[in-house]
N, C-alpha and C positions, 0 to 999 in steps of 0.2 A: 536283304542285304546282308543278314549275320550270317550264312554261309557264301554270301561271296567273301567275308573280310576272312573264314574260315581257311578259304581253295587261298587265297592272295598271302596268308598268314603262313602257311604251309607251304607255298612255293619261295618264300624272300627267307626263310627259314631253311628249307634245300638247299637254297642256291649258295647261301652261309657254311651250312655247317659241310657244302664239296670243298672249299678252300679254310675253314679255318683249324689250327692245329689249338685251341683252347690254354691256352696259359695264362688265360686272365679268369683270377678265383669271379669276378664280380661277374663276370661274361659269362664265362660252368653256368652259378647259382642260377642265372637270368633265364641261360638256354633249359637249366635242367626245368623249372617252374614252367617258364612258357610251355615245355615240353608236355608237363604233365596236366596242363588248361586244355592244352588242345587233344591231348587222349583223350578227354573227360567229354569238347566238344565233339568230338570225332564220333564214340561211344553214345552221344547224343542223337548226331542224326543217323548212325548207324540204325538203334531202336526207333527213333519217328518213323521211318522208313517201312521197316518193319511190320509196326503195329501197325500203317498203314494200310501195307500190302491185305490185312485182315479182313477191311470194308469195317468194318463194326471194333467198336471198343470192348477193350477185355472184360472192363468191368461189367459189361450186360451179359454177358456169358456166364462168367467166371459161376457167381449163382447158383446157374445149374447140373455143376458136374460136384459138388459137395456131397450129395447123396447120402455116397458111398467110401469108405475111407480109402480103399486102392484106388475108385473113381480118378476121387480128388487129387492121393497121391501124383497121377501120373499125369493128370491133366498141369498141378501146378510146375512139374519137371515141362512140358509145352509152353506157358503163360510166360516162366522165368525165361524161356528160350527165347521165347519174340520177342520181350521186354530185353532179352540181357543190362538184366540189373537183379541180385536178388531184393536189392532198397528198395527197388520201385516196387516191384512184386507184394512184399511183407506190409509197404507202403498201401498199398491198394486193402490187402486184408486185413488190416488192422483198421481201415477204415470201415472195412464192414462189421467186424467185433464192435468196434464205438456205437453205430444206429442200430443194431441190435440183428444186422440181416444175417446174421454170420455166427453163432455160438462159438466159444474159446472150445469147446470140446474139438467141432468140426473141421476147428484152424489147424490144426497139428496135421493131419494128412500133408495139407502144404505146405508148413511149415518146413518140413524132414523134406520134398523135391522141390521144393525151390532150389538148395544146396546145390542140388545135382545137374540143372535147368542150367546154374549161374556157372559150372565147369564146360556150357559147353563155348565160352566169350572164351574161356584158358585155350580149350582146342584152337579155337579159330587162329590167336598168338603165335602155338607153338608149329604154325604152318611156314614155309620161307618163302614170302613171295611178294620182297621187295624189289623182282624184275615187273612185280605188276601192280606201282604206287600210280609210275604214270598213268600207268592202261585205265586203274579202275577210277584215279581224280577223270581225265578227259572224260570216258567213258559217262562217266555219271554224270557229271556237268553237261554235255551234250545229250543227255536222258532229264537235265532237270528244268533244260529250257523249254520242253513237249509240254504240250496242252492236258495229255493225258495222264490221268491220274496214274493208272499202275505202271507208263515207263517212265514219270515221272518218282514218283514211292522208289525203285528201283535203281536207280539215281542218285536219293535221297541217300542212299544206302550203300552203295559204290563208294560215294568221295566220300562218308564215312568211315570204310571199311578201307579204303586207302592212306586217310588221314593216318588211322590207329595202325596202319602199317608202317605207317613215316614214321609216327614216334617208337614207335620201338624200335628203326632203323637208330635213331636218335639218342633212343638209350643206349642204345648197343655201342655207339661211336664217344659218348659221355663217359660209361663206365671206367673205363681203366684211368683214363682223367682224373675223374673225378675222387677216385681213390689211390689217387696219389697226392692229394692234401692231403693237410692235418686231421681237419676236419673228419673230412671223407673214410681216410682211412683204418681213423680210430673207431667209428661205424661200423667201417667192415669186417675193420678185427675182432670186433665185439660178435660179431654173424657171424666169424667165422671160427670161431676157441671159441663161441656159445650155445648153443642148442635152445637155452633159455632164453639168453638177450636175446636169438636168434627170431624167437617166439613174441616178443615183446617188442620187436622191433616191426613186424608183421603184422601186429594187433593196432598199435600206436600209430604208426604210417596209411592204413586202410581207413580209420576211425578221423582221421584227420580230411584225406583226400573220399572220403567217403564212397570208396569204389576196388572193390577186391581183383575186380578185372585188371585196372592203374596199379595195382601193387605188385600184382605177378608179371606186369607185364613190363616191369622192372627188372624184377626178379627174374625174368631170362632173359635180358640183355646181362646183368649182370652175371649170368650162369654163362651165356654162350663166353662171353670176351673173360672164363678160365676167373673171374674176381672172389666170383661163391661155390661153397661143393656144393655136392648133391644134400648131405645129411643135414645142415643146417638153411638150404634154400626148402625142403621140406617144413622143416619147424617153421618157416618167412608163412608159407601153405594155411597151417595150423593158426597161427598168430591172425594174417587175414580173413579167416572164416569167422574168427571170433570177434574182427575190428569194426564186420561188417554190420553186425546188431547193432552201431549204436544209433544206424540211423532209423531201427523202427522202433527203440528206445524214446527217441525225440519225440518219434509220431507219436509215441501210446500217451504223454503225458497229460494231457484233457481229457485222453479218450473213454472215462472209467478203470474200475477195475476187470474188465473183458481185455482193454486193448489192453493193461498194462502185463495178466497172466501171456495174452497172447507175443507179444514182445519179448517178456522174460523168457517166456517159455523155448523161443528163438534162440538168447543166452545165454539159456542150460545145455540145447541141445551140444549148441556149438562146443562148450567147455566139455562139457562127458565129452563128447566126438574126440576135443583135441587132446584130454585128460588121458585118455584110453590108447591110444594113439604113441603118443607125445616118447613115453618111456622103449617104446619100437621101433624108433627113427634107427637105430647105427644099425638092426639088426635084420628092418625090409632094404634095405641102402641099394644092395647087394641086387637083390631080389627089380626096384626101379630100373635103377641103372639097364636091366639088360631088357626091356623093354622097350627100349630106343637108342642111340648114336645119340642122337642129339639131343644136350641139356634142356634144350628148351621145352621139347615135347615129352622129355623126361617126370619133368614136375607139373607137365597139362595132366600127364596121363595119373600117374600119382593123386591127383586132386580130383578126376576123374571117381580112379578110383576109391580114396576115401570117403568121400563123400555118400559114390553109389551102397561102400558097406552098412557105411553107420550110417546111411538111412533106410534100408532092407532092413537091417535089424531091429529098428528103434520102430518100424510099421509094428506090427504089433503087437508091441507094448503101448499102444495111443492110450488103453483106457488107466495101466499102472500111472505114464509119466503124465495124464491128464491130472488123476491124484495130487499127483508128489509137487502139479504146480499148482495145483487148488490149494496145498496145503502149506507154499512156501510166499502166496498173492490170494488172502481168501477176496469173497468175494465180503469186501465192505468199500462203504465210498469214503476218499477225503477232504 
């Protein structure tokens, strides 16, 4: 029933946005919020379909790959890519740490890898597949109604992907009208003229909607319309990396000292990475711009490179990082 509502809502919104001129403030705001909700629903459908295709729950396999830091690092990339959510993966990791099935030290490579796995989604979003929206939705719906599990799961993922691309298209259509509103213009002006404000806005927006993918998806749409520049967009990405930690922090509240250490290690790692790259954003803008002619792909590639480089540099320092977090969050029950 839920999936039917998602499909019907997307179809109705698609029909409306083809004719709308977005002159009404309230309508634009409602559409923007609805697109975010629909995007998250699409992500949920894509994630459920991908997880089901593995035939076994990720939780049952994860612990088998944490006996070596490099193995844990690589498997966290894969599992986060399957989950399509670094937040969801971190909740699983913190759950294991909370019950003592996984030590905080062994969780650190998992934390480093999850940032890379989450960039699979942004690379997906950067591909221009607007013409396949209807094909994905229709083909997915046909597969979804079959009784055979593999086809049904593929269909669910196809519908989710179609909904995601539709939402990206919708964000693009709303980007310019929203930027012309007084409040929208104020926020866009803050982002466009201050990388620091762009960082803060990326952090806050991601923390509110609990999805860095949704934040970056909105950002890509605004970039495609020329509303946001590349340097400021990269700053938003750094902020979204920080904002996505909110879910892990919330999940660790009642999980004991080890769970808090794991959550705060995620926060500190992303803060250090953002602090290290932020001063150099202007210098690397030309390099990132040369990676692709598409603004959306530029920001997707930056997100991937940033997370790969920071994670690889941190991996050999696991012991040092573990000691640092133990100093910040001692093993004391509160």
